[in-house]
N, C-alpha and C positions, 0 to 999 in steps of 0.2 A: 550340493552343499559345499561350502568353503572347507578346504582341508589344509590350508597353510595359515600360519599365524598372521601373515600380512592380510590375507583375505578375510579372516575372522575379525581382525581389527577394523578393516575397511567397512564391513557390514555394521559393526557397532557404531562407527563414526557416522556412516550414512544415515542410520535411523535417527541418531541424535540431531544431525544437521537438518534433516527433513522436518523434525518436530520444531526446531527453532525457526526455520524458514517459514513453516506454516503459520506459526504465531506472528511472525512479522507481516506476512501477507494479510492475515486476519486483522491486525492492528490498522493497516493501511485501509482496508475495506471499511472498517468501522468509522474512520475519519471521513472517508468519501461519503458514506451513508448519512453522516451528520449534515453534510452540505446538501445532499439530495433531499433530505426530509425538510430542511429549511427552505429549499427552493419550492418543494411541493406545497408547503404551507404559505409561501409568498412572503416570508419573513426575511427581508433583505439584511437587517442588522445581524441576525443569527447566521445567515449565510456568509456574510463577510467575515464574521468572527471565526466561523468554521474553516473558511478558506485560509486564514492565517495559520491554522493548525495543519491543514492538508499539505501545503507546499513543502515544509521541512520533512514531513513523513514520507512523501513521494521521493524526495531527494535522498533521504536515508535509505529507502528501499533500493534505489539505484546504486548507491555507494556500497551497499552490502551484497549486491549481486542478486537480489530477489526479483527486481523488476528491470526490464530493458529500458534504456534511457529514452527511447522514442515513445514507449508505452506510457511512461510517467509524464512525459511532455504532452502527449495527446490528452491524457486524462485531465491534467491541470488546465490545459487550454480550453477544453470543452466545459469544464466546471466554471472557469473564469468567464467565458462567454455567456453562460446561463445566468450567472450572478449579475453580470452587467445588463442583461436583458430585463431584469426585474424592475429597473428604475424607469 
């Protein structure tokens, strides 16, 4: 267990940051699922509308350090390709 004030503070901070980052990842996953459900239903209009919300969320995840840049790029690319394939 931590026995210095710095280590105790670091533990408190790490738990708080883990909670915040978990919420951010969950938010991104929610937006991605909206696109995936629209794709599964074959609803192109809903999928395109959801894509406009996914892109800034992925970019925000990258800027906040929650996602790696290449991971976000790969997710967006695959979703975009799937939406384009609907037509």
